[in-house]
Backbone as CSV, one residue per row, in Angstrom:
resi,resn,N_x,N_y,N_z,CA_x,CA_y,CA_z,C_x,C_y,C_z
1,UNK,36.351,116.631,72.533,35.327,115.661,72.276,35.673,114.766,71.119
2,UNK,36.475,115.275,70.381,36.892,114.501,69.227,37.627,113.243,69.663
3,UNK,38.401,113.321,70.726,39.125,112.157,71.233,38.162,111.100,71.762
4,UNK,37.116,111.550,72.403,36.124,110.599,72.932,35.431,109.850,71.791
5,UNK,35.177,110.525,70.716,34.529,109.873,69.575,35.469,108.843,68.952
6,UNK,36.740,109.158,68.879,37.710,108.215,68.332,37.818,107.001,69.237
7,UNK,37.876,107.210,70.517,37.963,106.090,71.464,36.683,105.274,71.394
8,UNK,35.535,105.957,71.353,34.268,105.232,71.255,34.216,104.428,69.949
9,UNK,34.668,105.022,68.872,34.699,104.311,67.592,35.639,103.110,67.678
10,UNK,36.770,103.283,68.377,37.702,102.169,68.572,37.068,101.047,69.378
11,UNK,36.336,101.404,70.437,35.661,100.399,71.260,34.556,99.689,70.467
12,UNK,33.840,100.470,69.633,32.795,99.856,68.797,33.413,98.882,67.788
13,UNK,34.500,99.299,67.193,35.186,98.429,66.233,35.712,97.179,66.935
14,UNK,36.243,97.370,68.143,36.747,96.225,68.900,35.593,95.285,69.265
15,UNK,34.449,95.822,69.639,33.291,94.996,69.989,32.789,94.234,68.765
16,UNK,32.740,94.935,67.631,32.326,94.255,66.401,33.309,93.152,66.033
17,UNK,34.590,93.432,66.218,35.607,92.419,65.917,35.466,91.224,66.841
18,UNK,35.204,91.507,68.152,35.005,90.397,69.103,33.776,89.582,68.724
19,UNK,32.701,90.268,68.321,31.484,89.555,67.892,31.771,88.693,66.664
20,UNK,32.493,89.273,65.706,32.838,88.522,64.495,33.720,87.332,64.850
21,UNK,34.675,87.553,65.765,35.552,86.458,66.195,34.752,85.367,66.902
22,UNK,33.791,85.759,67.729,32.945,84.773,68.418,32.107,83.976,67.404
23,UNK,31.558,84.697,66.396,30.800,83.990,65.354,31.697,83.019,64.602
24,UNK,32.905,83.444,64.289,33.861,82.569,63.592,34.191,81.360,64.453
25,UNK,34.393,81.567,65.755,34.704,80.443,66.647,33.523,79.464,66.731
26,UNK,32.287,80.009,66.792,31.112,79.118,66.802,31.021,78.334,65.502
27,UNK,31.282,79.028,64.383,31.232,78.363,63.071,32.301,77.276,62.985
28,UNK,33.501,77.563,63.491,34.578,76.558,63.497,34.170,75.378,64.366
29,UNK,33.561,75.652,65.527,33.127,74.562,66.402,32.036,73.732,65.730
30,UNK,31.094,74.391,65.048,30.065,73.660,64.309,30.696,72.800,63.218
31,UNK,31.682,73.342,62.547,32.367,72.592,61.494,33.091,71.394,62.088
32,UNK,33.717,71.597,63.254,34.403,70.475,63.919,33.389,69.416,64.331
33,UNK,32.232,69.844,64.860,31.196,68.888,65.259,30.693,68.099,64.044
34,UNK,30.460,68.803,62.939,30.011,68.132,61.712,31.090,67.169,61.217
35,UNK,32.350,67.581,61.296,33.452,66.714,60.863,33.522,65.469,61.740
36,UNK,33.309,65.632,63.068,33.319,64.474,63.969,32.187,63.501,63.623
37,UNK,30.993,64.050,63.382,29.866,63.195,63.009,30.148,62.483,61.681
38,UNK,30.711,63.229,60.746,31.038,62.628,59.446,32.077,61.529,59.614
39,UNK,33.069,61.769,60.467,34.099,60.763,60.715,33.492,59.505,61.324
40,UNK,32.563,59.687,62.275,31.903,58.517,62.870,31.111,57.744,61.814
41,UNK,30.398,58.475,60.964,29.629,57.818,59.903,30.556,57.075,58.946
42,UNK,31.671,57.702,58.604,32.620,57.053,57.693,33.222,55.813,58.341
43,UNK,33.527,55.876,59.635,34.055,54.693,60.335,33.023,53.569,60.357
44,UNK,31.755,53.914,60.599,30.701,52.891,60.583,30.586,52.270,59.194
45,UNK,30.634,53.116,58.179,30.545,52.602,56.809,31.754,51.736,56.473
46,UNK,32.920,52.125,56.960,34.131,51.331,56.724,34.011,49.958,57.382
47,UNK,33.506,49.940,58.619,33.298,48.661,59.308,32.286,47.802,58.549
48,UNK,31.239,48.432,58.069,30.224,47.700,57.308,30.829,47.143,56.023
49,UNK,31.645,47.921,55.347,32.292,47.446,54.113,33.225,46.288,54.424
50,UNK,33.948,46.367,55.546,34.841,45.265,55.925,34.039,43.987,56.210
51,UNK,32.886,44.139,56.906,32.041,42.965,57.166,31.519,42.379,55.860
52,UNK,31.094,43.247,54.958,30.591,42.775,53.665,31.708,42.074,52.904
53,UNK,32.913,42.622,52.964,34.053,42.012,52.276,34.336,40.620,52.835
54,UNK,34.278,40.478,54.154,34.484,39.158,54.763,33.402,38.180,54.320
55,UNK,32.139,38.659,54.264,31.053,37.791,53.819,31.256,37.381,52.366
56,UNK,31.709,38.307,51.536,31.955,37.983,50.127,33.075,36.966,50.012
57,UNK,34.123,37.109,50.825,35.216,36.134,50.793,34.724,34.757,51.224
58,UNK,33.876,34.718,52.262,33.325,33.419,52.694,32.458,32.815,51.599
59,UNK,31.637,33.660,50.964,30.787,33.163,49.876,31.635,32.684,48.705
60,UNK,32.727,33.375,48.447,33.612,32.969,47.351,34.219,31.605,47.654
61,UNK,34.642,31.398,48.901,35.170,30.092,49.289,34.116,29.005,49.168
62,UNK,32.912,29.318,49.626,31.821,28.352,49.519,31.505,28.056,48.058
63,UNK,31.514,29.086,47.234,31.244,28.904,45.809,32.314,28.035,45.153
64,UNK,33.563,28.240,45.519,34.634,27.406,44.960,34.471,25.945,45.381
65,UNK,34.142,25.734,46.666,33.910,24.352,47.126,32.732,23.734,46.387
66,UNK,31.678,24.517,46.195,30.500,24.021,45.484,30.848,23.646,44.053
67,UNK,31.661,24.462,43.400,32.088,24.140,42.031,32.857,22.820,42.011
68,UNK,33.734,22.622,42.991,34.495,21.369,43.045,33.565,20.172,43.261
69,UNK,32.587,20.334,44.170,31.637,19.246,44.409,30.817,18.944,43.159
70,UNK,30.371,19.989,42.474,29.587,19.769,41.256,30.416,19.054,40.194
71,UNK,31.680,19.435,40.061,32.544,18.764,39.090,32.726,17.297,39.481
72,UNK,32.928,17.040,40.781,33.098,15.660,41.254,31.835,14.843,40.990
73,UNK,30.676,15.409,41.365,29.431,14.673,41.163,29.136,14.481,39.681
74,UNK,29.486,15.468,38.861,29.301,15.323,37.419,30.139,14.191,36.868
75,UNK,31.405,14.125,37.288,32.263,13.020,36.837,31.736,11.686,37.352
76,UNK,31.300,11.657,38.610,30.751,10.414,39.175,29.513,9.978,38.409
77,UNK,28.638,10.915,38.123,27.428,10.596,37.378,27.779,10.048,36.002
78,UNK,28.742,10.654,35.340,29.156,10.194,34.014,29.745,8.791,34.103
79,UNK,30.601,8.555,35.119,31.183,7.205,35.288,30.083,6.195,35.587
80,UNK,29.133,6.568,36.431,28.035,5.664,36.759,27.205,5.355,35.520
81,UNK,27.001,6.325,34.672,26.236,6.101,33.457,26.970,5.139,32.520
82,UNK,28.278,5.318,32.421,29.071,4.418,31.580,29.032,3.004,32.152
83,UNK,29.172,2.897,33.474,29.124,1.572,34.103,27.761,0.934,33.897
84,UNK,26.703,1.705,34.030,25.359,1.167,33.832,25.164,0.709,32.384
85,UNK,25.678,1.474,31.435,25.581,1.095,30.025,26.339,-0.200,29.766
86,UNK,27.539,-0.315,30.328,28.317,-1.548,30.155,27.601,-2.749,30.780
87,UNK,26.986,-2.550,31.953,26.241,-3.650,32.589,25.060,-4.076,31.722
88,UNK,24.368,-3.106,31.138,23.246,-3.442,30.253,23.742,-4.213,29.028
89,UNK,24.862,-3.779,28.472,25.416,-4.503,27.319,25.826,-5.924,27.699
90,UNK,26.414,-6.111,28.870,26.819,-7.454,29.323,25.579,-8.326,29.513
91,UNK,24.535,-7.757,30.152,23.294,-8.527,30.343,22.665,-8.890,29.006
92,UNK,22.644,-7.954,28.075,22.080,-8.238,26.759,22.885,-9.320,26.052
93,UNK,24.208,-9.303,26.198,25.056,-10.333,25.589,24.766,-11.691,26.200
94,UNK,24.623,-11.758,27.516,24.330,-13.040,28.183,22.967,-13.566,27.743
95,UNK,21.976,-12.674,27.682,20.646,-13.102,27.230,20.725,-13.587,25.787
96,UNK,21.488,-12.898,24.952,21.656,-13.319,23.560,22.311,-14.687,23.469
97,UNK,23.317,-14.921,24.281,23.991,-16.232,24.273,23.021,-17.320,24.709
98,UNK,22.235,-17.036,25.736,21.268,-18.032,26.206,20.239,-18.326,25.114
99,UNK,19.754,-17.305,24.444,18.762,-17.515,23.386,19.370,-18.321,22.243
100,UNK,20.574,-17.980,21.853,21.230,-18.718,20.757,21.497,-20.160,21.185
101,UNK,21.846,-20.406,22.429,22.108,-21.763,22.904,20.826,-22.591,22.946
102,UNK,19.704,-21.989,23.176,18.449,-22.714,23.256,17.876,-23.019,21.879
103,UNK,18.261,-22.252,20.888,17.764,-22.525,19.537,18.413,-23.812,19.012
104,UNK,17.677,-24.583,18.249,18.297,-25.789,17.687,19.297,-25.378,16.601
105,UNK,20.344,-26.150,16.520,21.343,-25.846,15.485,20.764,-26.212,14.119
106,UNK,21.384,-25.787,13.055,20.870,-26.040,11.702,20.947,-27.527,11.363
107,UNK,21.978,-28.212,11.808,22.089,-29.649,11.512,20.954,-30.407,12.182
108,UNK,20.710,-30.081,13.443,19.625,-30.757,14.149,18.286,-30.390,13.534
109,UNK,18.133,-29.143,13.156,16.871,-28.709,12.557,16.665,-29.392,11.223
110,UNK,17.715,-29.535,10.404,17.594,-30.204,9.110,17.297,-31.690,9.298
111,UNK,17.969,-32.319,10.279,17.730,-33.728,10.535,16.299,-33.936,11.023
112,UNK,15.835,-33.062,11.864,14.490,-33.186,12.377,13.478,-32.981,11.270
113,UNK,13.719,-32.007,10.405,12.793,-31.759,9.315,12.810,-32.905,8.297
114,UNK,13.983,-33.434,8.002,14.023,-34.525,7.021,13.501,-35.839,7.621
115,UNK,13.625,-36.095,8.865,13.140,-37.297,9.516,11.618,-37.292,9.573
116,UNK,11.092,-36.108,9.792,9.656,-36.028,9.954,8.925,-35.951,8.618
117,UNK,9.606,-35.780,7.519,8.922,-35.623,6.243,8.633,-36.969,5.609
118,UNK,7.611,-37.076,4.773,7.222,-38.311,4.120,7.661,-38.229,2.677
119,UNK,8.378,-39.276,2.227,8.806,-39.323,0.841,8.437,-40.616,0.225
């Protein structure tokens, strides 16, 4: 009977080992499933990061163009302001010349004043 107990103990140990092996295989499969899901999530996140990177590059290009336009318009505005100032100075000079030309000269004014006075 002793042999039967040893064989039975061997079969019990083998059954426990098979159960443990089955649990390990299920755990490995669960780990593989979790790894697959994680890989899919990481791939989605990678694609999202690539899309964001492309959008940032487009925005950077747009920002650079905008900076160039602002610099151009700033220079144009400054040139226009200088031109407007020069035009105002030219107009003021012409008006000044016209006013001075319309005023009587000192000789004419002195002659007119001395002619009109009674002595």
